[in-house]
Structure formats: C-alpha cells, structure tokens
N, C-alpha and C positions, 0 to 999 in steps of 0.2 A: 551562417553560423560557423564558429570555429571551435576547436577543442578547448575545453575549459582550462582556466588557470588552475594551479594546484590548490589555491585557496577556495575557488568556486567548487572544484571537484570535491574537496573535503567537506565543505558546507552542505553540498547537495547530497553527498553520501550519508552524512549525518541525518538529513531529513528522511531518507529511505530507511535507515536503521531505526530511527526514533519511531517512525510509522509502524514498522514491522514488529518491534518489541512492544510497543504500546498496544497494538491490536492483540498480540498474543497474551499480554497481561490482562486484557479487558479494561484498559484505561481509556474510556471513551473520550474524555476531555483532551487527553494528550494526542489522540488520533486526530480529532477535529483541529487541534492547534497546528497540524502539519499542512493544512489546506487554506487557500485564500477564501475569502467570504463568498465569492462567486464560483467556486470550484465545482467540478463534476467528477464522478467516479463511475466507471462502467465495469460491471462484473458479469461474466457469462453465466454465472450461477444465480446471483441475486438481483441482477438488473441494473438500472441507472439510478444514480443518486445525485442531487444537485444542491449546492449551497451548504452552509454549515448544518442546517437542519437535516438535510438528506444524508450528509456524511455521518452525523450523529446517529441517525437511524441505522445506517450500515454497521457502524462500530458497535452499537448496542445489541444488534443481533448476535454478533460474535461473543460479546460479553455474556449474554444470556446463555448461550450454549456452554460456555465455560462454567458459569456459576450454577445453572440449573441442571445441566446434564453431565457435568464432569468432563467435558471435552477440552482437550488442550491442543491448540494449534501451535506450530512452529513454522513461521515464514522465514526461509533461509534465502538470502539474496547474494548474488555474485555477478561478476562480469559487467559492472556498471560502466556505461559509456555516456559521456556528457558533452554536449555542444552548447555554447553560450553565444548570445548576441545581446550585449548590453544587459538589461534587467530581465531578459527572457532566456530560457534554456529548454532544451529537449534532452531527455535522458531515458535510457533503456537499461534493463538489467534482467538477468535470469532469476527465476523464482522456483524454489522447491517448497511445496506446501504440504507439510506433514500434519496428520491428525492422530491424536492418541485418545482412545476411549476404552474404558474397562481394561487397561493394561496392554492394549494392542495398538501398535503404531503402524500407520500405513502412509505411503505417499499418495496424496489425492491426485496430483498430476504435476509434472513439471510445466513451466510456462514462462511468461515474460510480463514485466510491467513496461508499458509505453507511456511516458509522462511528458507533460509540458509543465514547466515551473516558471514562477515569476518572483522577482525580488521585491518584497514589500517591507518598507521600514527597515531595510538592511538585512532582512531574513529571506532565505529562499523558501517558498511554499509551493505545494502542488496546486496547479491550476486545472489540470486535466489528467486523470489517471485512468488508463485502460488496462484491464487484466486480460491477457490472452493465454488460455490454457492449451496444452498440446493434445489433451484428450477431454472429451465431454464428460461431465458428471453433474448430478443434480443436487438440489437442496436436501433430499433425503440421504445423500451420501455424506453430508456434513455431520 
C-alpha cells in the first residue's frame, strides 16, 4: 500500500465525516450507506455487527438513545492517515467521543478508528471498521 492520492484521501475523509455526522444526527440510512453490503463493525462497547442489517442495528441503537433519552453524541475525528492499493484502502484516525445528556457533556473516551475500505461503483465504502477506545466503558455509560 502507498499513501493515498489527494483525491482518494479527500473522498475517504468524506466517508469518515459522513459516517460520524450521520451517526450523531441519528440518520440510520445515511450511516448504512457508508458501508459495503458485506461490511463489519466491531465496537468494544456494543459488540460485532455484520452486513447492512447489522450496521443498521448498530446505528438504530444510537438513534434511539438520541430520540428516546435525549442523548447527543459528537464523534470528533482527526489525524486521518490513508494508504491505498488499487480499490482497497486502510485508514486510521483519532476519535473523541463526547456525550451530552441533561445539559452535561463528557468525553466518553478518546480512541481510534481502524478501517479497511473498498471502492465500489466509484465510491469508497467501509468494509471493516474497528473501534479502539483508550479506556473501557460500558453500555450503561452511554
């Protein structure tokens, strides 16, 4: 793999940002649209999710917290590094995951996204996303 071209880096960065902002808005369909049909997502808090149905379940949990419990998440991403080999890419970035509930905001934990992406129909999509947090926290902390 080699460092991404500017065009590929920009397109992959947009997938990361589209994912994070869609998740924070509770837009389940837009989150699913960031993943290939056979994608997987591993969360140290919520577990493993596979395929569009699994990704939909993952995103719907966040949307429910937002709509039913008034929880607002802000996934802030930085330091994106992308390597590309043809229609495959590996990308990592830092993650700050904030939660606001009842007017109180806290950082759940800093961490990283470790991702594999694939270009499908001219679009970069997540094929595998692993969330690695710097400190452990549980479902009840959400």
